[in-house]
N, C-alpha and C positions, 0 to 999 in steps of 0.2 A: 504494500500500500504506500503510495506516494501522494504528494499534495495535489497532483493533477491527473493521476491515473492509478490503476492497479492491475495486477496480473492475477488470474484466478484459474485454477485447473480443477475440474470435477469429473466424476464418473456419472454417466447416465445410469438409470436403474438397470439391473441385470436383465430384466424382462423387456426392456425397450429395444425396438429394432433400430432406432436412430436417436439422435439428440434433439428431437423436435421440441421437447419440453424445456430445453435449456433457455430459450428466450423468455418463457414465462417465469422461470426461476430467477433469471437475472433481472427481470423487470421488478419483481418483488424485492430482491436484494437491494436494488437501487433505491426503491421507495423507502425501505426501512433504514438503510444507512444514511440516506439524505435527511430523513427526519431526525435521526440521532445527531448527525453533524450540525444540522441547523439548530437543534436544541442547545448543543454545546456552545455555539457561536451566537446564540440569541438572534437568529436570522430566519424566522419562520417563512416558509414558502420559497426560499431561494433555491434555484436550480443548481444542483451539485454535480450530477452526472449528466453528460450530454449525449453519449452514445456508447455503443460497445461493438466489438468485433468478435465473432466467434469462429473457432476452427474446430472441426471434428477431427480428433486424432484417432486414426484407425490402425496405426502400427505401434507396437509396443516400444520400439526404439524411439519413435517420435515423441511418444508420451514421456518416456524417461528423460530424454534430452530437454524437453520443455520443463519438466519438473526441476531439473538441475538449473535451467535458465532462471526460472522464477525464484528459486532459493538464492541464487548468486546475484540477482539484479541489484541489490543495494551495494554489493561489493563492486560491481561493474561501474556504478555511478559514483564510487568513492565515498559513500556515506559511512561505511564501516570496513575494517580490514578483513573480517570474518563474518560470513552470512548469519550465523546464529546470534550475533551481537545486535542486529537490527530488530528493534522491538515490534515492528509492524509486519513481520514476516513469519511464516510457519517453519522456517529452517530450524530454530531452536527446539520447537516441539518435535519436528521430524527426527532430529538427532537424539532426542531423549527417548522417543518411543519406538523407533525402528532399530533393527539389529545393526551392530557396527558394520557388518558385512554389507547390508543393504545400503547404508549411508555411503560407505566407500564406493560401492558399485554405482549408485546414482550420481555421485559427485565426479565420477570419471567420464560421464557422457559429455561429448563435445557439444558446445553450443554455438560455435562460430558460423554454422550454416543456417541458424534459425533467423528468420526475418520476422521481426515483430515491431510494430510501430511503438516506439519507446522514446518519445521526446520529453526529456526531463532534465532540467538544469538544477543543480544543487544550490540552495539558498546560502548566502554568505553567513547567515545566522546559524546554520547547522554546525 
């Protein structure tokens, strides 16, 4: 999660043929998180999220590479030296709950070929 965007990876239900329910779920996520952020900022009704892009990942290697990309994103942007130190990322939870072998395996996946819109500039206040 960043000030202007976030990356999110999820599984569709096992009995779903496709990810068609993803748009509905993301719409609800946007409504609920926008209400929460606006309450924190005392800015009711402000538009927080403007759009989303979804990609259906159908290959395990693509999924695992994207998972690594999402966890390493704060490192990529220079916010933290190690992914688990960024408080608004699931990397710390992942490292605590997954086996050491799984963490090592995921973090070895290359992310250099992943093309994701990721325009983020770090604030000088960070």
